[in-house]
ZAVOLUM-939364 format. One line per 10 residues: for each residue x, y, z of C-alpha. Coordinates in Angstrom, 1 decimal, decimal comma. Layout:
# residues N
X:Y:Z; ...
***
This chain:
# residues 438
33,9:-15,3:111,6; 33,4:-15,3:115,1; 35,2:-18,2:116,5; 33,8:-20,4:119,3; 30,5:-19,9:121,1; 28,4:-17,2:122,8; 24,6:-16,4:123,9; 22,2:-13,5:123,9; 23,8:-12,1:121,1; 21,6:-9,4:119,8
23,5:-6,5:118,2; 27,8:-7,0:116,3; 29,6:-4,6:114,8; 32,7:-5,3:113,4; 35,3:-2,8:112,2; 38,7:-3,4:110,3; 41,5:-1,3:109,6; 44,3:-2,3:106,6; 46,8:-0,4:104,1; 45,5:1,5:101,4
48,3:1,9:100,1; 48,3:-2,2:99,2; 44,8:-3,1:99,3; 41,2:-1,4:98,8; 37,7:-2,8:100,3; 35,8:-3,4:97,0; 32,3:-4,7:99,0; 31,6:-5,9:102,2; 28,3:-7,6:103,0; 26,1:-9,4:105,5
25,0:-12,8:104,5; 21,9:-13,5:105,2; 20,5:-16,0:103,1; 23,6:-18,5:104,9; 22,2:-20,5:107,5; 25,7:-19,9:109,1; 25,2:-16,0:109,8; 24,5:-15,1:113,3; 21,1:-13,6:112,9; 20,3:-16,0:110,1
16,0:-15,5:109,7; 15,9:-13,2:112,3; 15,0:-9,5:111,0; 17,8:-7,6:111,4; 18,6:-4,0:111,0; 22,5:-4,0:109,5; 24,7:-0,8:109,2; 27,8:-0,9:106,4; 30,0:2,1:106,1; 33,2:2,3:103,2
33,6:5,6:102,8; 36,5:5,4:106,0; 39,3:3,7:103,8; 41,0:7,5:102,8; 41,5:8,5:106,7; 44,7:8,2:108,2; 43,5:4,8:109,8; 42,0:3,5:106,8; 38,7:1,9:108,2; 35,6:-0,4:106,8
33,0:-0,9:109,7; 29,9:-3,1:109,4; 27,8:-4,9:111,8; 23,8:-5,3:112,6; 21,5:-5,7:115,3; 17,8:-7,6:116,1; 14,4:-5,8:115,4; 13,7:-7,8:118,7; 16,4:-8,0:121,2; 14,5:-10,8:122,4
15,1:-12,7:119,8; 18,7:-12,5:120,8; 20,8:-15,8:119,3; 23,2:-18,4:120,7; 25,7:-19,1:118,2; 28,8:-20,9:117,9; 31,7:-21,0:115,2; 29,6:-18,4:112,9; 29,3:-16,3:110,0; 29,0:-12,7:110,8
30,2:-10,8:107,4; 31,8:-10,9:103,9; 34,5:-8,6:103,3; 35,4:-8,5:99,5; 39,4:-6,6:99,1; 41,2:-6,1:95,6; 45,4:-5,8:95,6; 47,0:-2,7:94,7; 50,1:-4,4:94,3; 51,2:-7,3:94,9
53,0:-8,9:98,1; 51,3:-10,0:101,6; 48,6:-7,9:103,5; 47,1:-7,5:106,9; 44,0:-7,3:108,0; 43,3:-5,9:111,6; 40,2:-5,9:114,1; 40,0:-2,8:115,6; 39,2:-3,7:119,1; 36,7:-1,6:121,8
38,0:0,6:124,4; 36,6:2,5:126,8; 33,7:4,5:125,1; 34,6:4,2:122,3; 32,0:3,0:119,9; 34,2:3,0:116,4; 35,5:0,3:117,2; 34,4:-3,6:117,2; 32,0:-5,2:119,7; 29,6:-7,6:120,6
26,5:-6,9:122,3; 23,5:-9,0:124,6; 19,5:-8,3:124,5; 20,6:-5,6:127,4; 23,0:-3,7:125,6; 25,7:-4,9:127,3; 29,3:-6,0:126,2; 30,0:-9,0:125,7; 33,7:-9,5:126,5; 35,3:-11,2:123,8
39,4:-11,8:123,2; 41,1:-11,4:120,2; 41,0:-14,7:119,3; 37,8:-15,3:119,0; 37,3:-13,1:116,1; 38,8:-13,8:112,9; 39,1:-12,1:109,8; 39,1:-14,3:106,7; 39,3:-11,8:103,4; 38,8:-12,4:99,6
42,0:-10,6:97,5; 41,5:-10,7:94,2; 39,8:-8,8:91,1; 36,3:-8,6:92,5; 35,9:-12,3:92,1; 34,7:-15,1:94,9; 33,1:-18,7:95,1; 28,8:-18,8:95,1; 27,4:-20,0:97,7; 24,7:-22,9:96,8
21,9:-22,9:99,1; 19,0:-24,8:98,9; 15,9:-26,4:100,2; 13,2:-28,8:99,7; 9,7:-29,9:99,6; 8,1:-32,0:101,6; 11,2:-32,7:104,2; 10,4:-36,6:104,1; 8,8:-37,6:100,3; 7,3:-40,9:100,0
8,1:-42,8:96,8; 6,9:-41,7:93,8; 6,1:-38,7:94,9; 7,0:-35,1:93,5; 9,3:-33,3:95,6; 10,2:-29,8:95,0; 13,9:-28,6:95,1; 14,7:-24,7:95,3; 17,4:-22,8:94,9; 16,8:-18,9:95,2
18,4:-18,5:98,4; 21,4:-19,2:96,4; 23,7:-16,1:96,4; 27,4:-14,7:95,1; 28,6:-12,6:98,0; 30,2:-9,6:95,6; 26,3:-9,4:93,9; 27,4:-11,2:90,8; 24,5:-12,8:89,3; 24,1:-16,8:89,6
24,0:-17,9:85,6; 23,4:-21,5:86,2; 22,1:-23,8:88,5; 22,6:-27,9:88,0; 21,1:-30,3:90,4; 22,5:-34,3:90,7; 19,5:-35,8:92,9; 21,4:-39,3:93,8; 19,7:-41,7:91,1; 21,4:-41,2:88,0
18,7:-38,0:87,4; 19,6:-34,6:86,9; 18,1:-31,0:86,0; 19,1:-27,2:85,7; 16,1:-24,6:86,3; 16,6:-22,6:89,9; 13,5:-24,5:90,8; 13,2:-28,2:89,7; 10,5:-30,8:90,5; 11,5:-34,3:90,6
9,9:-38,0:91,9; 12,3:-40,9:93,2; 10,9:-44,5:92,1; 11,8:-46,5:95,0; 12,6:-45,4:98,8; 15,8:-44,6:100,3; 18,4:-42,3:101,4; 19,4:-39,8:98,4; 22,9:-37,5:98,2; 21,5:-34,4:96,2
24,1:-32,4:94,7; 23,4:-28,9:93,7; 26,6:-26,8:91,8; 25,8:-23,1:91,1; 27,7:-21,0:89,0; 28,3:-17,4:88,9; 29,0:-14,8:85,8; 32,9:-15,8:86,5; 32,3:-18,6:85,7; 33,0:-20,0:89,1
31,5:-22,4:90,7; 30,2:-23,7:94,2; 28,0:-26,3:96,0; 26,5:-27,9:98,5; 25,0:-31,3:99,6; 22,1:-32,8:101,7; 20,7:-35,9:101,9; 16,5:-36,7:101,1; 15,3:-39,4:102,4; 12,5:-41,3:100,7
9,8:-43,8:102,2; 9,2:-44,3:105,7; 11,7:-42,8:108,3; 12,2:-45,2:111,0; 11,9:-44,2:114,9; 14,5:-44,0:117,7; 13,7:-44,2:120,6; 15,6:-46,0:123,7; 15,5:-45,9:127,9; 18,6:-46,5:130,5
18,8:-48,0:133,5; 19,2:-47,2:136,3; 18,0:-43,3:136,7; 20,9:-42,9:138,9; 24,2:-43,0:137,6; 27,5:-43,7:139,5; 30,6:-43,7:137,7; 32,0:-47,3:137,1; 28,9:-49,0:137,4; 27,6:-50,1:134,4
24,1:-48,8:132,1; 21,8:-51,2:130,2; 20,8:-49,2:127,6; 17,6:-50,4:125,5; 16,5:-49,3:121,8; 13,5:-52,0:121,4; 11,1:-48,8:121,5; 12,4:-48,1:117,8; 10,5:-49,2:115,5; 9,9:-48,6:111,3
6,2:-48,5:109,5; 7,8:-50,7:106,7; 11,0:-52,8:106,7; 13,4:-53,7:109,7; 15,6:-52,1:111,6; 19,1:-53,3:110,3; 21,6:-51,7:112,8; 22,1:-49,6:116,0; 24,5:-46,7:116,3; 25,4:-45,6:119,4
27,5:-42,8:120,4; 28,1:-42,5:124,4; 29,9:-39,2:124,3; 32,9:-40,1:126,1; 35,1:-41,3:123,1; 33,1:-44,6:122,5; 30,5:-45,5:119,8; 28,9:-49,1:119,1; 27,2:-50,4:116,2; 25,1:-53,8:116,8
22,4:-55,3:115,6; 21,0:-55,6:119,5; 18,4:-53,2:120,8; 19,9:-53,8:124,4; 23,7:-53,2:125,6; 25,5:-52,0:128,1; 27,8:-49,4:129,1; 29,9:-48,2:131,8; 31,3:-44,2:132,1; 34,5:-44,1:134,3
33,6:-40,4:135,3; 32,0:-37,6:136,3; 29,8:-35,7:134,4; 27,1:-35,0:131,8; 27,1:-37,6:128,5; 24,2:-36,7:125,4; 23,8:-40,0:124,6; 22,8:-40,5:121,1; 21,1:-43,4:119,1; 21,4:-43,5:115,7
18,9:-46,2:113,9; 19,2:-47,4:110,2; 16,2:-49,9:108,3; 16,8:-51,9:105,6; 15,9:-49,4:102,4; 18,8:-47,0:104,3; 16,8:-44,8:106,3; 17,9:-43,3:109,4; 16,6:-41,5:112,5; 18,5:-40,3:115,4
17,6:-38,8:118,8; 19,5:-38,1:122,5; 19,6:-38,1:125,6; 21,0:-36,5:128,1; 22,7:-38,5:130,6; 24,3:-37,6:134,7; 27,1:-39,3:135,9; 27,3:-39,0:139,3; 25,0:-37,0:142,2; 23,9:-34,2:141,2
23,5:-30,9:143,1; 20,2:-30,5:145,5; 18,8:-26,8:145,1; 16,6:-24,9:147,3; 16,1:-21,1:147,5; 14,3:-18,7:149,7; 12,9:-15,2:149,4; 12,1:-11,9:151,6; 9,9:-9,9:152,2; 7,4:-13,3:152,9
4,3:-11,4:151,8; 5,0:-9,9:148,5; 3,5:-6,1:146,5; 3,7:-4,9:143,3; 6,2:-2,6:144,5; 8,4:-4,7:146,7; 12,3:-5,7:145,8; 12,1:-9,3:145,7; 15,5:-11,1:147,4; 16,1:-14,5:145,9
18,4:-16,8:148,1; 19,8:-19,7:146,5; 20,9:-22,7:148,6; 22,2:-25,9:147,4; 24,1:-29,0:148,3; 26,7:-30,3:145,9; 28,3:-33,6:145,4; 31,8:-34,4:147,8; 34,5:-32,6:146,0; 32,6:-30,2:143,7
30,9:-26,6:144,5; 28,7:-25,1:142,2; 29,6:-22,7:139,6; 26,2:-21,1:138,5; 22,9:-20,3:139,2; 19,7:-19,8:136,4; 16,7:-17,8:137,7; 13,4:-18,2:135,6; 10,5:-16,1:137,3; 8,0:-17,0:134,9
7,3:-14,0:132,8; 8,8:-15,5:130,0; 11,6:-13,2:129,5; 13,7:-16,2:129,8; 16,3:-17,4:132,3; 18,8:-15,0:134,2; 22,7:-16,7:134,8; 24,8:-15,8:137,8; 27,6:-16,6:139,4; 26,2:-15,4:142,7
24,1:-17,4:145,1; 21,5:-14,2:145,9; 19,6:-12,2:143,1; 16,9:-9,3:143,8; 13,8:-9,0:141,4; 10,8:-6,7:140,6; 8,0:-8,8:139,4; 5,6:-6,7:136,9; 2,3:-7,2:138,2; 0,3:-8,7:141,0
-0,3:-12,6:139,9; 1,1:-16,3:141,2; 4,5:-16,6:139,5; 6,1:-20,2:138,9; 9,5:-19,4:139,7; 12,5:-21,9:139,0; 15,6:-22,3:140,2; 18,6:-24,9:138,6; 22,1:-24,8:139,8; 25,1:-26,3:138,3
28,4:-28,0:139,5; 31,6:-28,0:138,0; 31,6:-30,8:136,3; 28,4:-30,1:134,9; 25,9:-32,0:136,4; 22,8:-29,7:137,0; 19,2:-29,6:139,1; 15,7:-27,7:139,4; 13,6:-26,5:142,0; 10,3:-24,7:141,3
8,5:-23,0:143,9; 5,0:-20,7:143,4; 5,2:-16,9:144,7; 2,5:-15,2:144,9; 2,6:-11,5:144,6; -0,6:-9,2:146,1; -2,5:-6,3:144,5; -2,2:-3,8:147,1; 0,9:-2,0:148,5; 1,5:-3,8:152,0
1,6:-0,8:154,4; 4,7:-0,1:156,4; 5,1:-0,4:160,1; 5,5:2,7:162,3; 8,6:2,9:163,5; 9,0:4,8:166,9; 12,7:6,4:168,1; 13,0:7,2:171,4; 12,7:10,8:170,9; 9,6:10,7:169,6
8,7:8,4:172,6; 10,3:11,3:175,5; 7,8:13,6:173,4; 4,8:11,5:173,6; 5,6:11,1:177,3; 6,2:15,1:178,0; 2,9:15,7:176,5; 1,2:13,3:178,4; 2,7:14,7:182,1; 1,3:18,1:180,9
-2,0:17,2:179,9; -2,1:15,1:183,6; -1,4:18,5:185,1; -3,8:20,7:183,3; -6,6:18,2:184,0; -5,5:17,8:188,0; -4,9:21,5:188,2; -9,2:22,5:186,6; -10,6:19,9:188,6; -8,4:21,6:192,1
-10,6:24,6:190,8; -13,6:23,1:189,9; -13,4:22,1:194,0; -12,4:25,6:195,5; -15,9:26,9:193,9; -18,3:24,1:195,8; -16,3:25,5:198,7; -17,3:28,8:198,5
***
């Protein structure tokens, strides 16, 4: 497991060591069909090595890298791999990560889309191991379509992505559709007679008669629209904010409740469309509204609120006239609110390569071609408040000729040459005058 969060993850490798006189790693797998897997839904190149268990330092190595680094992911508390161990004797056993040391690729590491190490601590990676006789709990996974069926419409439930970590086959599938109806096929169809919110349960069983289950909620009918506004737009601490959910609608039926989560450990459930709330501290709050209609169908929406005065960003660049060969230096200037500081700068140079985050106010960049590029800067203060600033930067399709530079030595030589030329001209004229006198 990767505990905590990381961004721009494109490659991972896990190396573990253990007492090979006590336990053996029977299988190591990448759960690419599990939605909790770091690279779920991405094309990757996996690598697994179980052949080093008899070394002096017994090792198991497993990893994966994305085929397209631009698809690097931002993940939190995600699964990297599954390891299954068999105990050779009774007792308590330790499985340890091998941390990366300088220049050593045979270790545990995380890399970003540029192949640069992503720092981690031993506490941020944890090994959770199944020790037993080669058996484990299967994973029940399913999807359904359409996502928002109507009453009496056929819904297809597909459990083909369910799997067993040890590679054992799934021997049975049992569905409970939440309306006192069941089925037992890998792919089943069902039609709900009435609109409403139904909890669907899938239980799968492997060859060792071990079960695994999962549930999802299916909303049948017309899902309401969740929408709200707030006033004032500029919010300050200890000032009342008015939230208005009157634009939330439902095609059929009525909205019976509004659940507000103000994300400051305060929630409110009410029948009223307009509520007020006061924030006591600066910060960024993702306010969530969930509306529920008379059949139990619900929908949510989230808006970001910045409480306090956000920073005021600005940036300049040199040289002012840019050619396609120039390295451009961008310098950010931002005015933070009283008592806070600027903590990070995020640049987007408009090339489709994604944002670049830095703690420095100065960054250099070379544009790939002549064009008018929309450069954006977003600055963040120590409370998370942020603001953006955009400018168009023109890159010319010509190489700007550099002005010639004259050193003092060159100037002196030029003067001497001019003096010599003047003396020669004067001597020639004198000889011409003497010849005329004769």
